[in-house]
N, C-alpha and C positions, 0 to 999 in steps of 0.2 A: 718420540712422544706421540701418543695417540690423540687425534683431534676428534672431539665428539661432534655429533650432528648439530647440537646447539651452537658450538663454536663456528661451524661452517656457515650456518644461517646468519649468525651475528656478523661474520666477516663479509658475507655477501651483501648484507644490508648496508654495512659501512661503506663498501665499495660503491654500491648503487647510490647512496646518499652523497658521497664525495664526488662521484661522477656528475650527478645532477647539479651540485653546487658549482663544479668546474665549468659545466656547459653554460649555466646561467651567468657566470662571471665572464667567461671568455667571449660568448656570443656577441654582446654589443660591440666589443673591440673588433671582432672579425667582420661584423656587418659594416661598421664605419670604414674599415680598410677596403672591403670588397666594393662598396658603393663608390668610394672615391676613385677606384680604378676602372669602373664600368663605363663603357662607351655611352655618351649622352643620349644618342638616338635609341639605344637599347633600353636605357633607364626610362625613357618616356613611354616606350611600348609596354614594359613590364612594371607592375605595381610593387612587386616584392622580389628581390634578387638574393638568392643564396650563393649562386656561382654564375658569374657573367659568361655569356657566349663569346663576347668580344671585349678584350681588355683595352684600356685606353688611358693615355696620360693627358687627355684634353683638359680636364679640370685643373690639373697641376700647372700645365702650360699657361692656361688662362690666368690663374691666380698670380703666378710669378711674372706675368706680363703687365700686371696692373701696378701702377706706381704706389698706390695706397698700401697694398698688402706687402710689397717688397720693403717699403719704408718701415712698416710696423715690425717686420722681422728684424730689420737693422736696429731699430730702437730697442727691441728685447735683447738682441745680442749685445748691444752696447751696455745695457743695464746689467746683464749677467756677467760680462767680463770686467767692466770697470767697478761695478758694485761689489763683486766678489773679491777682487784684488784689494780694494779699500777696506772692506770689512775684515779680511784676513790680517792686514797690517795692523788695524786698530785693535782687533781682538787679541792677536798674539802679543803685541807690545804691552797692552794693558794686563793681560793674564801673566805675562812674565814678570812685570813690575810687582804685581800683587803676590807672586810666589816667592819673592825675596824677603826674608824676614827682617832685613836691615832697613826696609822702606818705612819711613816715619808715617804714622797715621794709617798703617795698613789695615788694621781692624775696622777703622771708621769707613775707609773706602769699600771694604768688603760688605759692611752693613748697608751702605748706601746702594750698592749693586743688588744686594739681596732684597731691598725694599722695592726696587724696580720690578723684581720678579713677582713679589707678593701682591703689590698694588699697581694695577694698570690704570693710568690717569684717564683713559677713555678717548673717544674720537675728538671731542670739542677742544680740550687742551692741546691735543696733538695738532689739530688744524690751526689753532691760534699760534702755536710755536712756529709752524711752517710759514704762516703769513708774516709773523714778526721777522723772520729771517729772509723775507722777500724771495721765497722759493716757489711761490704759486706759479704754475705754468712752466716750471723748470724741471728737467729730468732729475736734478739733484734733490728735488723734494722727495723722490723715491729712494734715494741712496743715503743721504746724510742722516735722517732719523733712524735708519735701519743699520747703521754702521756696526754696532756691536750689540749682540744679545746678551743680557745678563747671565742667562743660563749657560750659553756657550763659553763666556768668560770664566765662569766658575769651573766648568768641566776642563777647559784648557789649562787653567791654573793647577788643577790636580795633576795633569800630565807633566807640567813643568816641575811640580814638587817632587816627582819621582826621578828627575835627573840628578845624579850625584853632584853635590856641591864641589867635590874635589876636582871635577873637570874645569869648573870656572877658576878655581884657585890655581890650577896648573897653567891655564891660559893667561891669567893675570901675571904669574911669575915670568911667563915668556914675553910679557910686554903688551898684552891686549888690554884695551880699555873696555868699558861696559858695552859700547855699541859693537865693537869687534867681536866680543864674546857672544853677543846675541845673534849677530849675523853669521859668524863663521863656526860657532860651536852649537848654539842652542837650536837655531832654525833647521840645520841639516838633520839633527836628531829628532826633529818634530814633524818630519814629512808625513807620517801616517795620520797624525791628528790634524795637520793642515789640510790634507786631502779630504778627510772626512768632513770637517767643518766647511771646507770650500764647496763640497758637493751640496751640503745643506743650504749654504748661502746662495749658490748658483740656482738651485731649484726655486728658492724663495724669490729671487729677483726675476727669474724667467716667468714665474706665475703671478707677477704683480698685476693686480686687477682693481681691487677696491680703492686703494690709495691713488692709483692712476686715474680712476674715474672721478675722484674728488679734487685732486690737485691739478690735473692737466685739462685746460680748457681748449687748447689747440689740437684739432684732430691730427695734425701732422706729427704730433709727438706721442700719439697713442701706441702703447706696446701691443703685441700680438693678441694678448688675452682680451683687451678691450675691443680690438678689431673683430675678434671672434664673436663677442657678445653683440656687437653692432650688427654683424651678419645674421645672427640668429633672430634678432628682433626685427630686422628689415629683410624679409625674405626676398625682396626684389633686387637687393644689392645694387641699387642705382649708383652708389658711389664708385663701385668697381667697374660697372658698365661704362661709366663716363670716361675712364682713362685707359681703356683697352681697345685695340683694333681688331680683336678676334671675335668670332661668333660666341655668344654667351651660352655656356652649358646650363642645365637645370640648376636651380639654386640649391637643391638638396645635395647634388654631387659636389658642388662648390664648397658647401659647408663641411662635408665629410673630408674633402681634400684639405681644407683649412685646418681641421682638427688634427689630421695626420701630420701635416707640415709643422704645426705648432708643437707637436709632441716629440717628433723624431730627434731634433737637435739636442734636447736635454737627455734623451735616452742614450744618445751616442757618447755622452760624457762619461756615463757610468763605467763602461768596460775599462777605460783608461785609468780610472781611480780605484777599481775593485781591489787590486792587490794591496793598496794602502788602506782601503776602507775598513777591512776586517780588523786590522791592527788599530786603526783610529777609533773604532767603536769601543775599544777597551781602554780609552783614555782614563787615567786616574788609577788604573789597577797597578799591582806590584810588578815591576819589570825584573826579568831574570838577568 
C-alpha cells in the first residue's frame, strides 16, 4: 500500500504530539523519583536536578528512622489489609444472597442498594452516623462506613448470576448446606472478581485522606496520606525532626521520598493480581 506524503506528515505529527504528552505526563513522576534519591548535599548545591551525580538513600533512611512516618505506614497497611478483607466478605456475601432468586424481598433490597448509588446523603449525615456509632477517633470509622459499595455489590451480583445453578444443586445433593456451597463452590469460582474488587478496595483504603482528616483527631492514628499532607503544609517537618537521631535532609527530598514510599506498596500489589484482574473486569458478562 502506497503511503502519501500527507499520511506521513499526519503520522509524524501524531507521534510528535503523543511524545510531548508522554513527556509531560512522565516527567513529574521522574523528577519526584530522582530528587528522592539525590544526595542531600548535592540537592542543596543545585537548584534543579535532572540526573544526580551522587545517588543516595539518605532521605529514605531518615524517613524510616522516624517513628511518626513508620507508624503512619503501619496504619495505612492495617487499613488496606483489614479493610479490604472485611469489604470483600461483606460485598461477596451480600451479592451472593441477592443473586439467589429464592431470597424473599430480593427486589426491595436491590432497590434500596440502587438508591444508595443514586442519592449520596453527603458529608454531614455521614459524620453524624459515625459519631452515633462512637467511632470518632477510631480506625474503624474509615472501615465500617466503606464496607460495601452499592456499585460493587451490583457488579458482583451479576458475576454470581452467571454461575450455573446446577452446581449448587449438585453440591446440595452431596450434602452441602448453603454456607458450604458458598465457601467451597462459589468463592473458588469467583477468584477473578474477588481479585478485581479487592484491588479497588485496597487502593481506596490505602488512599484514605479526607475521612481520616475528619474522623481522626489523634496524630498517632493518621494514615500515610494525611502524614504526606502534613509534610507538604509544614515544610520544616518539625514532627519528624523531633524523633530521629539522624541529620535532617532538605525538606524537598524528604517530601519526594515520602511520596515514593507511599506509592510503591500499592503498586506492588497490582502484578500479583493482574492475571485475575483482566477476568474480573469482565464481571457480569456471559461465561463460556
